[in-house]
Biotite code that builds the C-alpha atoms (Angstrom):
import biotite.structure as struc

atoms = struc.array([
    struc.Atom([0.000, 0.000, 0.000], chain_id="A", res_id=1, res_name="MET", atom_name="CA", element="C"),
    struc.Atom([1.291, 3.455, -0.892], chain_id="A", res_id=2, res_name="ARG", atom_name="CA", element="C"),
    struc.Atom([1.925, 5.878, 1.934], chain_id="A", res_id=3, res_name="GLU", atom_name="CA", element="C"),
    struc.Atom([0.018, 9.130, 1.579], chain_id="A", res_id=4, res_name="THR", atom_name="CA", element="C"),
    struc.Atom([0.575, 12.428, 3.359], chain_id="A", res_id=5, res_name="TRP", atom_name="CA", element="C"),
    struc.Atom([-2.396, 12.050, 5.654], chain_id="A", res_id=6, res_name="GLU", atom_name="CA", element="C"),
    struc.Atom([-1.035, 8.666, 6.806], chain_id="A", res_id=7, res_name="GLU", atom_name="CA", element="C"),
    struc.Atom([2.352, 10.109, 7.726], chain_id="A", res_id=8, res_name="ARG", atom_name="CA", element="C"),
    struc.Atom([3.086, 11.597, 11.123], chain_id="A", res_id=9, res_name="PRO", atom_name="CA", element="C"),
    struc.Atom([2.508, 15.347, 11.262], chain_id="A", res_id=10, res_name="THR", atom_name="CA", element="C"),
    struc.Atom([5.387, 17.380, 9.876], chain_id="A", res_id=11, res_name="GLY", atom_name="CA", element="C"),
    struc.Atom([7.080, 14.599, 7.887], chain_id="A", res_id=12, res_name="VAL", atom_name="CA", element="C"),
    struc.Atom([7.781, 14.979, 4.139], chain_id="A", res_id=13, res_name="PRO", atom_name="CA", element="C"),
    struc.Atom([4.976, 16.233, 2.097], chain_id="A", res_id=14, res_name="GLY", atom_name="CA", element="C"),
    struc.Atom([2.966, 19.311, 2.567], chain_id="A", res_id=15, res_name="LEU", atom_name="CA", element="C"),
    struc.Atom([4.211, 22.916, 2.344], chain_id="A", res_id=16, res_name="VAL", atom_name="CA", element="C"),
    struc.Atom([1.960, 25.957, 2.708], chain_id="A", res_id=17, res_name="ILE", atom_name="CA", element="C"),
    struc.Atom([2.761, 28.843, 0.363], chain_id="A", res_id=18, res_name="VAL", atom_name="CA", element="C"),
    struc.Atom([0.871, 32.028, 1.235], chain_id="A", res_id=19, res_name="VAL", atom_name="CA", element="C"),
    struc.Atom([1.032, 35.807, 1.044], chain_id="A", res_id=20, res_name="ALA", atom_name="CA", element="C"),
    struc.Atom([-0.671, 37.405, 4.031], chain_id="A", res_id=21, res_name="VAL", atom_name="CA", element="C"),
    struc.Atom([-1.128, 41.024, 5.088], chain_id="A", res_id=22, res_name="ALA", atom_name="CA", element="C"),
    struc.Atom([-0.335, 42.229, 8.591], chain_id="A", res_id=23, res_name="ASP", atom_name="CA", element="C"),
    struc.Atom([-4.070, 42.037, 9.418], chain_id="A", res_id=24, res_name="ASN", atom_name="CA", element="C"),
    struc.Atom([-4.348, 38.424, 8.217], chain_id="A", res_id=25, res_name="GLY", atom_name="CA", element="C"),
    struc.Atom([-6.004, 39.235, 4.885], chain_id="A", res_id=26, res_name="VAL", atom_name="CA", element="C"),
    struc.Atom([-5.116, 36.945, 1.980], chain_id="A", res_id=27, res_name="ILE", atom_name="CA", element="C"),
    struc.Atom([-7.834, 37.959, -0.462], chain_id="A", res_id=28, res_name="GLY", atom_name="CA", element="C"),
    struc.Atom([-10.460, 40.522, -1.420], chain_id="A", res_id=29, res_name="ALA", atom_name="CA", element="C"),
    struc.Atom([-13.279, 39.960, -3.897], chain_id="A", res_id=30, res_name="ASP", atom_name="CA", element="C"),
    struc.Atom([-11.578, 36.930, -5.431], chain_id="A", res_id=31, res_name="GLY", atom_name="CA", element="C"),
    struc.Atom([-8.134, 38.453, -5.915], chain_id="A", res_id=32, res_name="SER", atom_name="CA", element="C"),
    struc.Atom([-5.070, 39.646, -4.048], chain_id="A", res_id=33, res_name="LEU", atom_name="CA", element="C"),
    struc.Atom([-5.415, 43.149, -2.571], chain_id="A", res_id=34, res_name="PRO", atom_name="CA", element="C"),
    struc.Atom([-1.831, 43.991, -3.603], chain_id="A", res_id=35, res_name="TRP", atom_name="CA", element="C"),
    struc.Atom([0.518, 43.496, -6.532], chain_id="A", res_id=36, res_name="ARG", atom_name="CA", element="C"),
    struc.Atom([4.012, 42.359, -5.622], chain_id="A", res_id=37, res_name="LEU", atom_name="CA", element="C"),
    struc.Atom([6.133, 41.026, -8.471], chain_id="A", res_id=38, res_name="SER", atom_name="CA", element="C"),
    struc.Atom([8.876, 39.830, -6.078], chain_id="A", res_id=39, res_name="ALA", atom_name="CA", element="C"),
    struc.Atom([6.324, 37.563, -4.403], chain_id="A", res_id=40, res_name="ASP", atom_name="CA", element="C"),
    struc.Atom([5.157, 36.170, -7.756], chain_id="A", res_id=41, res_name="LEU", atom_name="CA", element="C"),
    struc.Atom([8.769, 35.277, -8.607], chain_id="A", res_id=42, res_name="ARG", atom_name="CA", element="C"),
    struc.Atom([9.240, 33.635, -5.199], chain_id="A", res_id=43, res_name="ARG", atom_name="CA", element="C"),
    struc.Atom([6.020, 31.641, -5.558], chain_id="A", res_id=44, res_name="VAL", atom_name="CA", element="C"),
    struc.Atom([7.160, 30.393, -8.954], chain_id="A", res_id=45, res_name="LYS", atom_name="CA", element="C"),
    struc.Atom([10.534, 29.313, -7.519], chain_id="A", res_id=46, res_name="ASP", atom_name="CA", element="C"),
    struc.Atom([8.900, 27.567, -4.538], chain_id="A", res_id=47, res_name="LEU", atom_name="CA", element="C"),
    struc.Atom([6.224, 25.739, -6.538], chain_id="A", res_id=48, res_name="THR", atom_name="CA", element="C"),
    struc.Atom([7.824, 24.818, -9.869], chain_id="A", res_id=49, res_name="MET", atom_name="CA", element="C"),
    struc.Atom([7.726, 21.073, -10.499], chain_id="A", res_id=50, res_name="GLY", atom_name="CA", element="C"),
    struc.Atom([5.262, 20.388, -7.674], chain_id="A", res_id=51, res_name="LYS", atom_name="CA", element="C"),
    struc.Atom([1.531, 19.726, -7.354], chain_id="A", res_id=52, res_name="PRO", atom_name="CA", element="C"),
    struc.Atom([-0.602, 22.618, -6.107], chain_id="A", res_id=53, res_name="LEU", atom_name="CA", element="C"),
    struc.Atom([-3.592, 21.800, -3.902], chain_id="A", res_id=54, res_name="ILE", atom_name="CA", element="C"),
    struc.Atom([-6.190, 24.552, -4.029], chain_id="A", res_id=55, res_name="MET", atom_name="CA", element="C"),
    struc.Atom([-9.867, 25.274, -3.763], chain_id="A", res_id=56, res_name="GLY", atom_name="CA", element="C"),
    struc.Atom([-12.027, 26.000, -6.785], chain_id="A", res_id=57, res_name="ARG", atom_name="CA", element="C"),
    struc.Atom([-12.236, 29.747, -6.114], chain_id="A", res_id=58, res_name="ARG", atom_name="CA", element="C"),
    struc.Atom([-8.447, 30.014, -5.918], chain_id="A", res_id=59, res_name="THR", atom_name="CA", element="C"),
    struc.Atom([-8.172, 28.131, -9.200], chain_id="A", res_id=60, res_name="TYR", atom_name="CA", element="C"),
    struc.Atom([-10.773, 30.407, -10.817], chain_id="A", res_id=61, res_name="GLU", atom_name="CA", element="C"),
    struc.Atom([-8.828, 33.462, -9.609], chain_id="A", res_id=62, res_name="THR", atom_name="CA", element="C"),
    struc.Atom([-5.718, 32.118, -11.355], chain_id="A", res_id=63, res_name="ILE", atom_name="CA", element="C"),
    struc.Atom([-7.840, 31.100, -14.340], chain_id="A", res_id=64, res_name="GLY", atom_name="CA", element="C"),
    struc.Atom([-5.631, 28.347, -15.756], chain_id="A", res_id=65, res_name="ARG", atom_name="CA", element="C"),
    struc.Atom([-3.167, 25.613, -14.799], chain_id="A", res_id=66, res_name="PRO", atom_name="CA", element="C"),
    struc.Atom([0.210, 27.151, -13.997], chain_id="A", res_id=67, res_name="LEU", atom_name="CA", element="C"),
    struc.Atom([3.042, 25.987, -16.276], chain_id="A", res_id=68, res_name="PRO", atom_name="CA", element="C"),
    struc.Atom([5.432, 23.458, -14.762], chain_id="A", res_id=69, res_name="GLY", atom_name="CA", element="C"),
    struc.Atom([3.054, 22.565, -11.947], chain_id="A", res_id=70, res_name="ARG", atom_name="CA", element="C"),
    struc.Atom([0.057, 20.242, -11.614], chain_id="A", res_id=71, res_name="GLU", atom_name="CA", element="C"),
    struc.Atom([-3.159, 21.614, -10.137], chain_id="A", res_id=72, res_name="SER", atom_name="CA", element="C"),
    struc.Atom([-5.275, 19.479, -7.806], chain_id="A", res_id=73, res_name="VAL", atom_name="CA", element="C"),
    struc.Atom([-8.491, 21.445, -7.310], chain_id="A", res_id=74, res_name="VAL", atom_name="CA", element="C"),
    struc.Atom([-10.999, 20.718, -4.566], chain_id="A", res_id=75, res_name="ILE", atom_name="CA", element="C"),
    struc.Atom([-14.670, 21.352, -5.232], chain_id="A", res_id=76, res_name="THR", atom_name="CA", element="C"),
    struc.Atom([-18.053, 19.916, -4.295], chain_id="A", res_id=77, res_name="ARG", atom_name="CA", element="C"),
    struc.Atom([-19.318, 20.727, -7.803], chain_id="A", res_id=78, res_name="ASN", atom_name="CA", element="C"),
    struc.Atom([-19.224, 17.491, -9.857], chain_id="A", res_id=79, res_name="PRO", atom_name="CA", element="C"),
    struc.Atom([-19.654, 19.495, -13.098], chain_id="A", res_id=80, res_name="GLN", atom_name="CA", element="C"),
    struc.Atom([-16.442, 21.466, -12.530], chain_id="A", res_id=81, res_name="PHE", atom_name="CA", element="C"),
    struc.Atom([-13.900, 19.855, -14.863], chain_id="A", res_id=82, res_name="ALA", atom_name="CA", element="C"),
    struc.Atom([-11.510, 22.263, -16.624], chain_id="A", res_id=83, res_name="PRO", atom_name="CA", element="C"),
    struc.Atom([-9.009, 20.602, -18.893], chain_id="A", res_id=84, res_name="GLU", atom_name="CA", element="C"),
    struc.Atom([-5.504, 20.052, -17.563], chain_id="A", res_id=85, res_name="GLY", atom_name="CA", element="C"),
    struc.Atom([-6.288, 19.780, -13.839], chain_id="A", res_id=86, res_name="ILE", atom_name="CA", element="C"),
    struc.Atom([-7.178, 17.054, -11.366], chain_id="A", res_id=87, res_name="THR", atom_name="CA", element="C"),
    struc.Atom([-10.485, 17.644, -9.578], chain_id="A", res_id=88, res_name="VAL", atom_name="CA", element="C"),
    struc.Atom([-11.192, 16.082, -6.180], chain_id="A", res_id=89, res_name="MET", atom_name="CA", element="C"),
    struc.Atom([-14.276, 16.337, -3.936], chain_id="A", res_id=90, res_name="PRO", atom_name="CA", element="C"),
    struc.Atom([-12.468, 16.927, -0.617], chain_id="A", res_id=91, res_name="ASN", atom_name="CA", element="C"),
    struc.Atom([-9.126, 17.679, 0.987], chain_id="A", res_id=92, res_name="PHE", atom_name="CA", element="C"),
    struc.Atom([-8.390, 14.112, 2.078], chain_id="A", res_id=93, res_name="GLU", atom_name="CA", element="C"),
    struc.Atom([-8.620, 12.570, -1.399], chain_id="A", res_id=94, res_name="VAL", atom_name="CA", element="C"),
    struc.Atom([-6.846, 15.615, -2.870], chain_id="A", res_id=95, res_name="ALA", atom_name="CA", element="C"),
    struc.Atom([-3.869, 14.796, -0.617], chain_id="A", res_id=96, res_name="LEU", atom_name="CA", element="C"),
    struc.Atom([-3.777, 11.246, -1.936], chain_id="A", res_id=97, res_name="VAL", atom_name="CA", element="C"),
    struc.Atom([-3.959, 12.470, -5.549], chain_id="A", res_id=98, res_name="ALA", atom_name="CA", element="C"),
    struc.Atom([-1.325, 15.163, -4.952], chain_id="A", res_id=99, res_name="ALA", atom_name="CA", element="C"),
    struc.Atom([1.066, 12.715, -3.284], chain_id="A", res_id=100, res_name="SER", atom_name="CA", element="C"),
    struc.Atom([0.811, 10.414, -6.323], chain_id="A", res_id=101, res_name="GLU", atom_name="CA", element="C"),
    struc.Atom([1.329, 13.365, -8.687], chain_id="A", res_id=102, res_name="VAL", atom_name="CA", element="C"),
    struc.Atom([4.348, 14.490, -6.617], chain_id="A", res_id=103, res_name="ALA", atom_name="CA", element="C"),
    struc.Atom([5.960, 11.057, -6.965], chain_id="A", res_id=104, res_name="ARG", atom_name="CA", element="C"),
    struc.Atom([5.340, 11.143, -10.727], chain_id="A", res_id=105, res_name="GLU", atom_name="CA", element="C"),
    struc.Atom([6.931, 14.602, -10.847], chain_id="A", res_id=106, res_name="MET", atom_name="CA", element="C"),
    struc.Atom([9.956, 13.382, -8.863], chain_id="A", res_id=107, res_name="GLY", atom_name="CA", element="C"),
    struc.Atom([9.356, 15.481, -5.756], chain_id="A", res_id=108, res_name="THR", atom_name="CA", element="C"),
    struc.Atom([8.417, 14.708, -2.173], chain_id="A", res_id=109, res_name="ASP", atom_name="CA", element="C"),
    struc.Atom([6.522, 17.981, -1.699], chain_id="A", res_id=110, res_name="GLU", atom_name="CA", element="C"),
    struc.Atom([3.060, 19.203, -2.492], chain_id="A", res_id=111, res_name="GLY", atom_name="CA", element="C"),
    struc.Atom([1.940, 22.781, -2.052], chain_id="A", res_id=112, res_name="ILE", atom_name="CA", element="C"),
    struc.Atom([-1.163, 23.941, -0.182], chain_id="A", res_id=113, res_name="ALA", atom_name="CA", element="C"),
    struc.Atom([-2.002, 26.954, -2.342], chain_id="A", res_id=114, res_name="PHE", atom_name="CA", element="C"),
    struc.Atom([-5.227, 28.384, -0.911], chain_id="A", res_id=115, res_name="GLY", atom_name="CA", element="C"),
    struc.Atom([-7.783, 29.539, -0.023], chain_id="A", res_id=116, res_name="GLY", atom_name="CA", element="C"),
    struc.Atom([-8.439, 29.804, 3.676], chain_id="A", res_id=117, res_name="SER", atom_name="CA", element="C"),
    struc.Atom([-10.333, 26.482, 4.015], chain_id="A", res_id=118, res_name="GLU", atom_name="CA", element="C"),
    struc.Atom([-7.496, 24.620, 2.315], chain_id="A", res_id=119, res_name="ILE", atom_name="CA", element="C"),
    struc.Atom([-4.929, 26.354, 4.527], chain_id="A", res_id=120, res_name="TYR", atom_name="CA", element="C"),
    struc.Atom([-6.944, 25.458, 7.656], chain_id="A", res_id=121, res_name="ALA", atom_name="CA", element="C"),
    struc.Atom([-6.954, 21.777, 6.684], chain_id="A", res_id=122, res_name="LYS", atom_name="CA", element="C"),
    struc.Atom([-3.270, 21.863, 5.693], chain_id="A", res_id=123, res_name="ALA", atom_name="CA", element="C"),
    struc.Atom([-1.944, 23.531, 8.862], chain_id="A", res_id=124, res_name="LEU", atom_name="CA", element="C"),
    struc.Atom([-2.005, 20.389, 11.074], chain_id="A", res_id=125, res_name="PRO", atom_name="CA", element="C"),
    struc.Atom([-0.183, 18.365, 8.384], chain_id="A", res_id=126, res_name="LEU", atom_name="CA", element="C"),
    struc.Atom([2.276, 20.870, 6.926], chain_id="A", res_id=127, res_name="ALA", atom_name="CA", element="C"),
    struc.Atom([5.986, 20.539, 7.526], chain_id="A", res_id=128, res_name="LYS", atom_name="CA", element="C"),
    struc.Atom([6.773, 24.111, 6.444], chain_id="A", res_id=129, res_name="ARG", atom_name="CA", element="C"),
    struc.Atom([5.131, 27.455, 5.755], chain_id="A", res_id=130, res_name="ILE", atom_name="CA", element="C"),
    struc.Atom([6.608, 29.730, 3.100], chain_id="A", res_id=131, res_name="GLU", atom_name="CA", element="C"),
    struc.Atom([4.982, 33.009, 4.009], chain_id="A", res_id=132, res_name="ARG", atom_name="CA", element="C"),
    struc.Atom([5.222, 36.386, 2.337], chain_id="A", res_id=133, res_name="THR", atom_name="CA", element="C"),
    struc.Atom([4.248, 38.956, 4.950], chain_id="A", res_id=134, res_name="GLU", atom_name="CA", element="C"),
    struc.Atom([2.813, 42.015, 3.227], chain_id="A", res_id=135, res_name="ILE", atom_name="CA", element="C"),
    struc.Atom([3.231, 45.011, 5.536], chain_id="A", res_id=136, res_name="HIS", atom_name="CA", element="C"),
    struc.Atom([-0.167, 46.523, 4.790], chain_id="A", res_id=137, res_name="LEU", atom_name="CA", element="C"),
    struc.Atom([-3.605, 46.181, 6.376], chain_id="A", res_id=138, res_name="SER", atom_name="CA", element="C"),
    struc.Atom([-5.966, 46.123, 3.383], chain_id="A", res_id=139, res_name="PRO", atom_name="CA", element="C"),
    struc.Atom([-9.675, 45.411, 3.476], chain_id="A", res_id=140, res_name="ASP", atom_name="CA", element="C"),
    struc.Atom([-10.434, 41.849, 2.503], chain_id="A", res_id=141, res_name="GLY", atom_name="CA", element="C"),
    struc.Atom([-12.959, 39.078, 2.781], chain_id="A", res_id=142, res_name="ASP", atom_name="CA", element="C"),
    struc.Atom([-10.557, 36.143, 3.122], chain_id="A", res_id=143, res_name="THR", atom_name="CA", element="C"),
    struc.Atom([-8.079, 35.646, 5.955], chain_id="A", res_id=144, res_name="LYS", atom_name="CA", element="C"),
    struc.Atom([-5.365, 33.145, 6.744], chain_id="A", res_id=145, res_name="PHE", atom_name="CA", element="C"),
    struc.Atom([-6.570, 30.858, 9.555], chain_id="A", res_id=146, res_name="PRO", atom_name="CA", element="C"),
    struc.Atom([-5.365, 31.329, 13.104], chain_id="A", res_id=147, res_name="GLU", atom_name="CA", element="C"),
    struc.Atom([-2.565, 28.977, 14.116], chain_id="A", res_id=148, res_name="PHE", atom_name="CA", element="C"),
    struc.Atom([-0.390, 28.449, 17.170], chain_id="A", res_id=149, res_name="ASP", atom_name="CA", element="C"),
    struc.Atom([2.997, 30.116, 16.562], chain_id="A", res_id=150, res_name="PRO", atom_name="CA", element="C"),
    struc.Atom([4.468, 27.846, 19.275], chain_id="A", res_id=151, res_name="ALA", atom_name="CA", element="C"),
    struc.Atom([4.160, 24.946, 16.791], chain_id="A", res_id=152, res_name="ASP", atom_name="CA", element="C"),
    struc.Atom([6.549, 26.667, 14.379], chain_id="A", res_id=153, res_name="TRP", atom_name="CA", element="C"),
    struc.Atom([10.079, 28.028, 14.370], chain_id="A", res_id=154, res_name="ILE", atom_name="CA", element="C"),
    struc.Atom([11.207, 30.804, 12.065], chain_id="A", res_id=155, res_name="GLU", atom_name="CA", element="C"),
    struc.Atom([14.263, 29.574, 10.176], chain_id="A", res_id=156, res_name="VAL", atom_name="CA", element="C"),
    struc.Atom([14.635, 32.334, 7.574], chain_id="A", res_id=157, res_name="ALA", atom_name="CA", element="C"),
    struc.Atom([13.534, 35.938, 7.077], chain_id="A", res_id=158, res_name="ARG", atom_name="CA", element="C"),
    struc.Atom([14.311, 38.502, 4.405], chain_id="A", res_id=159, res_name="GLU", atom_name="CA", element="C"),
    struc.Atom([12.878, 41.998, 4.949], chain_id="A", res_id=160, res_name="ASP", atom_name="CA", element="C"),
    struc.Atom([12.318, 44.470, 2.107], chain_id="A", res_id=161, res_name="TYR", atom_name="CA", element="C"),
    struc.Atom([11.332, 48.151, 2.424], chain_id="A", res_id=162, res_name="PRO", atom_name="CA", element="C"),
    struc.Atom([8.795, 49.908, 0.226], chain_id="A", res_id=163, res_name="VAL", atom_name="CA", element="C"),
    struc.Atom([10.045, 49.606, -3.351], chain_id="A", res_id=164, res_name="GLY", atom_name="CA", element="C"),
    struc.Atom([10.901, 52.416, -5.742], chain_id="A", res_id=165, res_name="ILE", atom_name="CA", element="C"),
    struc.Atom([8.020, 51.164, -7.881], chain_id="A", res_id=166, res_name="ASP", atom_name="CA", element="C"),
    struc.Atom([5.634, 51.582, -4.930], chain_id="A", res_id=167, res_name="GLY", atom_name="CA", element="C"),
    struc.Atom([5.678, 47.891, -4.014], chain_id="A", res_id=168, res_name="ALA", atom_name="CA", element="C"),
    struc.Atom([4.643, 47.341, -0.407], chain_id="A", res_id=169, res_name="ALA", atom_name="CA", element="C"),
    struc.Atom([7.197, 46.628, 2.272], chain_id="A", res_id=170, res_name="ALA", atom_name="CA", element="C"),
    struc.Atom([7.273, 42.877, 2.750], chain_id="A", res_id=171, res_name="HIS", atom_name="CA", element="C"),
    struc.Atom([9.140, 39.972, 4.318], chain_id="A", res_id=172, res_name="SER", atom_name="CA", element="C"),
    struc.Atom([9.827, 36.481, 2.999], chain_id="A", res_id=173, res_name="PHE", atom_name="CA", element="C"),
    struc.Atom([9.568, 34.127, 5.981], chain_id="A", res_id=174, res_name="VAL", atom_name="CA", element="C"),
    struc.Atom([10.136, 30.384, 6.292], chain_id="A", res_id=175, res_name="THR", atom_name="CA", element="C"),
    struc.Atom([8.579, 28.591, 9.234], chain_id="A", res_id=176, res_name="LEU", atom_name="CA", element="C"),
    struc.Atom([9.283, 24.949, 10.033], chain_id="A", res_id=177, res_name="GLU", atom_name="CA", element="C"),
    struc.Atom([7.257, 22.743, 12.321], chain_id="A", res_id=178, res_name="ARG", atom_name="CA", element="C"),
    struc.Atom([8.867, 22.240, 15.748], chain_id="A", res_id=179, res_name="ARG", atom_name="CA", element="C"),
])
């Protein structure tokens, strides 16, 4: 029998959360990001290339297409939702199984929890690492990153950037690993 991420002990190879979150916890507003930060987009590409992305339907619809070099595993309760080029699963648990099989096929031992808030909430107890872009703004938004216990995590890397010449928000790239 193949081992899947949900069968592994918490924090062992598998699941990585990749998220951009404002200082007030906001991760989305009206189906999109409430900021534009090209440095974060480059970082996300570097962190996710060659890996399966586990996301909810609304996150996928915000992106609008499968991202090149990655495989999308989209979770939805809508059985008619079936865009070409993605794997559709009815819940988080079976999406983990599908993503772990896709990861093996892609030659990686990581899958990426890619949003939205419900997916992040389910991924937090299983994730081994959080790759977090902290956006130093407090925008209005209707979607927030779920609360989590910081005592479960240790910060292992941080890069801080001031407001950019191009008006880009001050931000920090942070890596958290499970204790």
